[in-house]
LUMRO-796640 format. One line per field, with one value per residue (C-alpha): residue number from 1; residue in one letter; chain; x, y, z. Coordinates in pm, 1 decimal. Layout:
num <- (NUM / ...);
residuo <- (A / ...);
cadena <- (A / ...);
east <- (X / ...);
north <- (Y / ...);
up <- (Z / ...);
This chain:
num <- (1 / 2 / 3 / 4 / 5 / 6 / 7 / 8 / 9 / 10 / 11 / 12 / 13 / 14 / 15 / 16 / 17 / 18 / 19 / 20 / 21 / 22 / 23 / 24 / 25 / 26 / 27 / 28 / 29 / 30 / 31 / 32 / 33 / 34 / 35 / 36 / 37 / 38 / 39 / 40 / 41 / 42 / 43 / 44 / 45 / 46 / 47 / 48 / 49 / 50 / 51 / 52 / 53 / 54 / 55 / 56 / 57 / 58 / 59 / 60 / 61 / 62 / 63 / 64 / 65 / 66 / 67 / 68 / 69 / 70 / 71 / 72 / 73 / 74 / 75 / 76 / 77 / 78 / 79 / 80 / 81 / 82 / 83 / 84 / 85 / 86 / 87 / 88 / 89 / 90 / 91 / 92 / 93 / 94 / 95 / 96 / 97 / 98 / 99 / 100 / 101 / 102 / 103 / 104 / 105 / 106 / 107 / 108 / 109 / 110 / 111 / 112 / 113 / 114 / 115 / 116 / 117 / 118 / 119 / 120 / 121 / 122 / 123 / 124 / 125 / 126 / 127 / 128 / 129 / 130 / 131 / 132 / 133 / 134 / 135 / 136 / 137 / 138 / 139 / 140 / 141 / 142 / 143 / 144 / 145 / 146 / 147 / 148 / 149 / 150 / 151 / 152 / 153 / 154 / 155 / 156 / 157 / 158 / 159 / 160 / 161 / 162 / 163 / 164 / 165 / 166 / 167 / 168 / 169 / 170 / 171 / 172 / 173 / 174 / 175 / 176 / 177 / 178 / 179 / 180 / 181 / 182 / 183 / 184 / 185 / 186 / 187 / 188 / 189 / 190 / 191 / 192 / 193 / 194 / 195 / 196 / 197 / 198 / 199 / 200 / 201 / 202 / 203 / 204 / 205 / 206 / 207 / 208 / 209 / 210 / 211 / 212 / 213 / 214 / 215 / 216 / 217 / 218 / 219 / 220 / 221 / 222 / 223 / 224 / 225 / 226 / 227 / 228 / 229 / 230 / 231 / 232 / 233);
residuo <- (L / R / C / S / N / L / K / G / Y / N / I / P / G / Q / V / E / R / L / I / A / T / L / F / A / D / D / T / T / V / F / L / S / A / E / D / S / F / D / D / L / K / A / I / L / D / R / W / C / I / A / S / G / A / R / F / N / I / E / K / T / Q / V / I / P / I / G / S / K / A / F / I / N / E / F / R / Q / N / R / R / A / D / E / T / H / N / P / I / P / L / S / I / S / I / A / E / E / G / E / A / I / R / I / L / G / A / W / I / G / E / N / L / D / E / N / T / A / W / P / G / V / V / Q / K / I / E / D / A / L / E / R / W / Q / R / A / H / S / S / I / D / G / R / R / I / I / A / Q / C / I / P / G / G / M / S / Q / Y / L / A / T / V / Q / G / M / P / D / K / V / E / K / K / L / A / K / I / I / R / D / F / V / W / D / K / K / T / L / G / R / V / S / E / A / H / L / L / A / S / L / E / T / G / G / R / K / I / L / D / I / K / S / R / N / K / A / I / Q / V / M / W / L / K / S / Y / L / N / L / S / S / T / R / P / R / W / A / F);
cadena <- (A / A / A / A / A / A / A / A / A / A / A / A / A / A / A / A / A / A / A / A / A / A / A / A / A / A / A / A / A / A / A / A / A / A / A / A / A / A / A / A / A / A / A / A / A / A / A / A / A / A / A / A / A / A / A / A / A / A / A / A / A / A / A / A / A / A / A / A / A / A / A / A / A / A / A / A / A / A / A / A / A / A / A / A / A / A / A / A / A / A / A / A / A / A / A / A / A / A / A / A / A / A / A / A / A / A / A / A / A / A / A / A / A / A / A / A / A / A / A / A / A / A / A / A / A / A / A / A / A / A / A / A / A / A / A / A / A / A / A / A / A / A / A / A / A / A / A / A / A / A / A / A / A / A / A / A / A / A / A / A / A / A / A / A / A / A / A / A / A / A / A / A / A / A / A / A / A / A / A / A / A / A / A / A / A / A / A / A / A / A / A / A / A / A / A / A / A / A / A / A / A / A / A / A / A / A / A / A / A / A / A / A / A / A / A / A / A / A / A / A / A / A / A / A / A / A / A / A / A / A / A / A / A);
east <- (0.0 / 274.8 / 458.4 / 143.2 / 16.2 / -272.1 / -256.8 / -403.9 / -397.6 / -132.3 / -102.7 / 65.1 / 388.8 / 422.4 / 666.4 / 508.2 / 146.9 / -107.3 / -221.4 / -263.4 / -244.8 / -219.9 / -265.2 / -279.0 / -532.9 / -702.9 / -613.1 / -740.1 / -676.5 / -707.6 / -809.3 / -832.0 / -1125.4 / -898.8 / -821.1 / -1021.9 / -1157.4 / -1085.1 / -715.0 / -713.6 / -883.4 / -632.9 / -345.0 / -510.1 / -578.1 / -209.8 / -102.7 / -335.4 / -198.4 / 161.6 / 112.0 / -143.5 / -365.0 / -725.0 / -844.6 / -1204.7 / -1332.0 / -1692.5 / -1620.2 / -1483.3 / -1663.2 / -1627.7 / -1649.8 / -1681.9 / -1507.6 / -1541.1 / -1807.1 / -2172.6 / -2238.9 / -1949.9 / -2055.7 / -2418.6 / -2312.9 / -2066.9 / -2336.7 / -2579.2 / -2338.6 / -2108.6 / -1799.9 / -1589.5 / -1540.7 / -1759.4 / -1469.7 / -1461.5 / -1672.1 / -1925.8 / -1819.7 / -1988.3 / -2317.9 / -2172.0 / -1950.8 / -2111.8 / -2089.3 / -2152.9 / -2466.6 / -2494.1 / -2504.5 / -2374.9 / -2076.3 / -1794.4 / -1551.3 / -1182.0 / -941.7 / -1185.5 / -1274.3 / -1608.3 / -1585.6 / -1861.6 / -2047.9 / -2240.5 / -2217.6 / -2374.4 / -2089.4 / -2250.0 / -2263.0 / -1959.0 / -2034.6 / -2357.1 / -2195.4 / -1887.0 / -2093.0 / -2313.0 / -2007.1 / -1872.7 / -2204.4 / -2227.2 / -1869.6 / -1921.5 / -2247.9 / -2054.1 / -1786.9 / -2060.1 / -2136.4 / -1786.6 / -1863.1 / -1502.0 / -1356.9 / -1346.6 / -977.8 / -1066.2 / -1339.9 / -1092.3 / -868.5 / -1164.2 / -1287.9 / -942.0 / -933.6 / -1293.6 / -1440.0 / -1091.5 / -941.8 / -1248.1 / -1301.3 / -945.8 / -875.0 / -1198.2 / -1158.3 / -808.4 / -898.6 / -1242.8 / -1291.2 / -1560.4 / -1882.0 / -1974.5 / -2290.7 / -2091.3 / -1828.3 / -2093.5 / -2260.0 / -1933.3 / -1849.9 / -2186.5 / -2138.1 / -1801.2 / -1943.2 / -2232.6 / -1998.4 / -1751.1 / -2033.7 / -2199.5 / -2504.5 / -2561.3 / -2694.1 / -2628.6 / -2292.7 / -2120.9 / -1839.4 / -1802.3 / -1685.9 / -1387.7 / -1277.8 / -1311.3 / -1097.4 / -830.9 / -494.3 / -428.9 / -167.8 / -432.2 / -681.2 / -874.4 / -938.6 / -779.4 / -1080.4 / -1050.4 / -1130.0 / -1269.2 / -1286.1 / -920.2 / -816.6 / -992.0 / -826.1 / -489.5 / -572.8 / -652.3 / -319.7 / -143.7 / -336.5 / -218.1 / 138.3 / 124.0 / -18.4 / 254.8 / 530.2 / 697.8 / 981.1 / 1015.6 / 840.9 / 509.5 / 237.7 / 72.3 / -277.6 / -162.2 / -97.8);
north <- (0.0 / 244.5 / 170.8 / 201.1 / 496.5 / 552.8 / 912.6 / 866.9 / 1170.9 / 1442.7 / 1586.1 / 1926.5 / 1879.6 / 1513.8 / 1407.6 / 1067.0 / 1046.8 / 863.4 / 556.1 / 272.9 / 185.6 / -173.7 / -338.8 / -719.0 / -827.3 / -485.8 / -261.6 / 91.4 / 236.3 / 607.5 / 692.2 / 1035.8 / 1130.4 / 1056.1 / 700.3 / 414.6 / 134.1 / -104.1 / -12.6 / -84.7 / -421.2 / -515.0 / -446.8 / -654.1 / -939.2 / -948.7 / -949.3 / -1241.5 / -1443.3 / -1375.7 / -1440.1 / -1719.4 / -1523.5 / -1424.3 / -1067.0 / -1062.2 / -795.7 / -865.2 / -722.3 / -400.1 / -85.4 / 254.3 / 584.6 / 883.5 / 1201.4 / 1551.6 / 1814.3 / 1731.1 / 1753.0 / 1517.8 / 1263.0 / 1259.0 / 1219.1 / 945.1 / 749.2 / 787.9 / 694.3 / 467.4 / 629.4 / 941.2 / 1023.5 / 966.7 / 794.0 / 520.5 / 207.2 / 201.2 / 22.8 / -322.3 / -340.8 / -614.4 / -352.7 / -132.1 / 246.9 / 409.6 / 621.7 / 947.7 / 872.3 / 517.0 / 433.1 / 219.3 / 70.1 / 106.0 / -33.1 / 37.0 / 391.1 / 472.8 / 678.5 / 825.1 / 1132.5 / 1338.7 / 1076.1 / 1136.4 / 1173.0 / 905.7 / 645.9 / 450.0 / 443.6 / 252.5 / -86.7 / -0.8 / 132.4 / -178.4 / -407.6 / -212.6 / -239.7 / -613.3 / -674.1 / -472.9 / -654.6 / -981.4 / -833.5 / -695.1 / -1048.2 / -1081.3 / -810.5 / -693.4 / -441.0 / -76.5 / -118.4 / -415.9 / -213.9 / 66.8 / -173.7 / -323.2 / 24.9 / 104.7 / -213.0 / -238.7 / 110.5 / 257.3 / -11.9 / -74.2 / 294.8 / 423.3 / 319.2 / 459.5 / 777.9 / 812.7 / 762.9 / 924.5 / 1132.6 / 1082.8 / 1290.8 / 1470.6 / 1262.0 / 937.2 / 1078.2 / 1163.5 / 824.7 / 636.4 / 849.5 / 753.4 / 385.9 / 390.7 / 565.2 / 320.4 / 24.5 / 148.1 / 196.5 / -133.6 / 71.5 / 182.3 / 535.5 / 583.3 / 655.8 / 777.5 / 1031.2 / 1306.7 / 1230.8 / 1462.4 / 1245.7 / 929.2 / 1074.6 / 1222.2 / 1048.5 / 791.6 / 1023.7 / 1289.6 / 1045.3 / 974.9 / 644.5 / 728.2 / 603.5 / 640.0 / 997.7 / 959.7 / 1334.6 / 1390.5 / 1083.3 / 1223.3 / 1562.1 / 1385.6 / 1217.2 / 1558.1 / 1693.2 / 1406.9 / 1496.8 / 1855.9 / 1736.9 / 1547.2 / 1849.6 / 2075.4 / 1828.8 / 1983.9 / 1731.0 / 1435.2 / 1213.9 / 1400.5 / 1140.8 / 1159.5 / 1205.9 / 1531.8 / 1704.7);
up <- (0.0 / 94.0 / -231.8 / -442.9 / -646.9 / -405.9 / -283.8 / 62.7 / 292.9 / 291.6 / 642.8 / 688.4 / 879.9 / 777.4 / 506.6 / 448.4 / 334.8 / 548.3 / 357.6 / 608.7 / 976.9 / 1095.6 / 1433.6 / 1468.0 / 1203.0 / 1173.1 / 881.2 / 820.8 / 474.0 / 397.0 / 39.7 / -119.4 / -342.7 / -639.9 / -528.1 / -676.1 / -458.8 / -748.1 / -730.5 / -357.8 / -408.0 / -680.2 / -438.9 / -167.1 / -410.0 / -515.3 / -150.6 / -75.9 / -368.3 / -264.2 / 108.0 / 91.4 / 329.4 / 273.8 / 312.3 / 432.5 / 194.4 / 297.5 / 643.4 / 497.7 / 609.4 / 443.5 / 632.6 / 395.0 / 514.4 / 371.4 / 310.6 / 367.2 / -6.8 / -88.0 / 174.3 / 56.5 / -306.9 / -212.1 / -28.9 / -316.9 / -597.1 / -391.6 / -542.0 / -487.6 / -854.7 / -1159.3 / -1335.6 / -1067.2 / -1054.1 / -768.4 / -451.1 / -443.0 / -255.2 / -35.2 / 131.1 / 394.1 / 371.2 / 709.0 / 730.4 / 923.5 / 1295.6 / 1245.4 / 1465.1 / 1325.0 / 1575.2 / 1492.7 / 1754.1 / 2035.6 / 1926.0 / 1763.3 / 1443.2 / 1228.5 / 1107.8 / 1365.3 / 1637.1 / 1976.1 / 2226.1 / 2444.6 / 2163.8 / 2278.5 / 2650.3 / 2736.9 / 2674.1 / 2880.4 / 3171.6 / 3165.2 / 3176.2 / 3473.3 / 3658.0 / 3586.8 / 3706.8 / 4026.6 / 4093.6 / 4100.6 / 4328.1 / 4555.4 / 4672.0 / 4820.8 / 5081.7 / 5074.7 / 5319.0 / 5215.3 / 5126.6 / 4910.4 / 4742.7 / 4678.8 / 4485.9 / 4297.9 / 4201.7 / 4066.5 / 3856.8 / 3732.3 / 3672.5 / 3632.1 / 3412.9 / 3197.7 / 3119.9 / 3081.5 / 2722.3 / 2579.8 / 2784.6 / 2639.1 / 2273.0 / 2274.5 / 2586.8 / 2850.4 / 2843.9 / 3168.2 / 3196.0 / 3192.0 / 3427.1 / 3687.2 / 3647.2 / 3698.9 / 4003.3 / 4155.9 / 4067.1 / 4246.5 / 4555.2 / 4581.6 / 4541.2 / 4802.3 / 5053.0 / 4961.5 / 4855.3 / 5216.0 / 5258.2 / 5631.1 / 5794.1 / 5479.4 / 5496.1 / 5238.7 / 4886.2 / 4938.3 / 5232.3 / 5023.1 / 4744.5 / 4973.8 / 5011.1 / 5282.2 / 5434.4 / 5498.0 / 5645.4 / 5327.1 / 5149.1 / 4812.2 / 4615.2 / 4237.6 / 4133.6 / 3781.8 / 3721.0 / 3814.0 / 3612.8 / 3305.2 / 3353.0 / 3364.8 / 3032.7 / 2881.1 / 3006.9 / 2826.5 / 2508.9 / 2544.7 / 2599.6 / 2269.5 / 2084.0 / 2221.7 / 2134.6 / 1830.1 / 1812.0 / 1575.9 / 1833.8 / 1800.4 / 1729.4 / 1388.9 / 1534.0 / 1697.9 / 1363.2);
């Protein structure tokens, strides 16, 4: 792909064009409006013949990017240029509001910011419900809260951000879990979140964790060296 004539995306500040990203068995290809899907398929077919592997073209999903007019025309004609053949009907083209998952992140046109989160929140609630039966000590619950709500939400919060609504919901889920859903005898949330050295319980602070993630984003954007990640351009 990188040695092909496909134009891909030219990113200001980047010498090499963006044409493909690969992770394990997932491949994302970036085509310009001038690139033909037939040319891409021909390259993939040659690679399959040479390697003996099989590329599952039926699972390919296309996400059109550009102006509203371009996207609507692309969906209607199933091609970016009138000189190209239409993309086969067996290949899905994402509709407006349809979320496509790429390496754990949800990508699409005009997506609701909460689209990616209901499933994650439900998994967290289900996992904590199972741990609830163990009736662990508050220190045990602190560790569990760090591993379950913290661990299961961190990646998505890093790649996609966490909406305020979800952040507040997770904070409440953690509080209820730590207190075993009891409403009497609770101390303040500030005391729960405070460090052990100051007499607190050092319970996971989702809001502060998310702010730390945003600081790391900012650090990447402000990195003007050769190690600046491509997504920050």
